[in-house]
N, C-alpha and C positions, 0 to 999 in steps of 0.2 A: 582532527578539525575541532578548534573550539569555538567557532561563531558559523551559522548560516545567512548567510547574505541573497535574497532572493528577489529579482526583477521579474514580476509577472510578466508570461509570455515570451521572455528572454532568456534569464539565465539563473541557475545558483552556484554562487561561489565562482562567477565568471565562466563556469560550464554552460553554453548553448544548448537549449532544446534540442533535440535532433542529432545530437553528438553521439557517436559510437561510444559503446560501452567501454572498448579500452582508453579513449581519450578521457571520459568520465573518472576512472580508476586513475588516472596517470595525473590528474588536477586533484580529485577527492583523496587518493591515497588508497593503501592496500588494507587498511584498517577496518575492513566490511566483512558481511555474512551474506554469500548469495543464497536465495531461496532454491532455486534449482540445482546449485551444487550440494547445499546440504541434503536435499530428499535424497540425492543420488549417493552420497557417502553413509546414509543411513537406512539403506534398503536393506541392509542385513538384518536390521530390527525384526523383521518377519520371522527371522531362525532364532531369535531367542526364547528361552523356555516358556517365558511369562505368555508369550505371543502366542506360541504354540498352544496351551493351555488354555488361553481365549479360543483360538480357531477350535479346539477340540469340542467347548463348550456350544460354539454356534452348531457345529457338526450334530451334538447331540439333539439341541433344538429343533434342528433341520429334522431328524427321524420322528420328535414328538409333533410336528406339523404335519408329517407324510410326505417330507422332501427327501430324495437321495441327499445323504451325508456328503458324498462324495461331489454333488454341483456346487457346494459353497466354495466360493472364491471372495478375497478381499476383493471391496469395488477398486476401479480404476479412477482415482482422483485426478490423472494426469491432465485432463483438459482444464482444469480448474486451477492449474497451478500458473503461478505467474513469475515473472523474471525479475525479481528485486533485489539490490543490494541494500542491506541495512548496515548504516553508519551509526556512529555514537549518537549525531543529534539529525539525521535525515534518513529516510529511506528513497533510493532511486528505483523508479519503474522503468522497465524498458519494455520496446515491442520490436521483433526482429532486428534488436541488439541496438535500437536506437532510443535514447533518452527521452522519453514521453513524462514522465510526472517526477514530483516530488513531494513527499509528506513529512510533516514536521507534528510529532505527536507534544500534547500538552506537557508531558513530564520532559521533555527534550527544548522546550520552547524558550528558556532563560537566554539563551544567546540567538536570537531570532530577529533579522534587520529586513523589513520588506520596503523594497525601493530605497527611500532614506528615511524611514520610520523605524524606531526600535518597538519591535511588538513584544518583546519578551513577556510581558504581563498576560498576552493573550486577551486584551480587553477587546470584548465583541465590539464595543461601539467604535472604537478605534478602528480595527479591521474592515468592519462595514464600510468605513469611508474611503477604502482603496478603489471602490467601483460604486457607481450609481444603479446598478442593476441587480444587485444581491436580491435572489427571490427565495423563500424559504419552500421546501421541497419536502412536504410531511414523510411521504413514503421513505424516503432517505435518511430524514430528519437530519438534513444540511442546508444550510445557506449557500447558494450557489451564483456566481458571476460568471454568465457567458462571455461577456467583454474583456474579462480579464482571466477566465478560465481559472477559476478560485472556488474551492469547496470546503466550506467549514462544518466539519462532522459533529454534531451535538446530539447524540444518543441519549443522553439523560435529560437534559433541560435544554430547551429551545436557545437560552443564552448563556451558556457554558460550553466552549470548545474544547473536544477532545483531540481533534485534529485537523490540519487545514492541507488542504492537497493542491498543489499548483499544476496546473496542466500546461502541456505545450499547445500550441495555436489550434483550436478545433476539439481539443480533449474533451470538453464537456457538451459539445455538441452532437459527437458522435453519442454519446450517452442519452442525450434528453430530446435529440430530434427523432430517434430511432421508434419513441414511443408513439 
């Protein structure tokens, strides 16, 4: 994939939001890394000698604070796992095996088209013209448009985009209507 073309609320490189994972992969290709598959492939990391030494250190700390060292276990982070395919230019998020969002990071934006606009420069002023309802969400350091389901993540500077996430219809409504 040498270019990402996004039509907000509709598609990424012609793949419609809501498409099944296998449909996305058929169109975007097999040159991706999936977050869940990577975690599964790397479970044996906990058997590495270096990790075992860290575990022993934690068990020693447990002793010092009056806890049973055998009670130590690595935290279960599975509830925080997201199902993402990371391609060279875009990250695709799935929920229940359906395509729900696409994120383009600043370092990969050099080949980004949004609608009919070349947005490779990630110029905030140009991207903010995509919708009339962009709102600055201070706690998320993001500009968000519910009408277009677009989020512009700006963690260091309100005017410098780190990444852009395009969601399926209702994607950002779920996040901000729950508050």
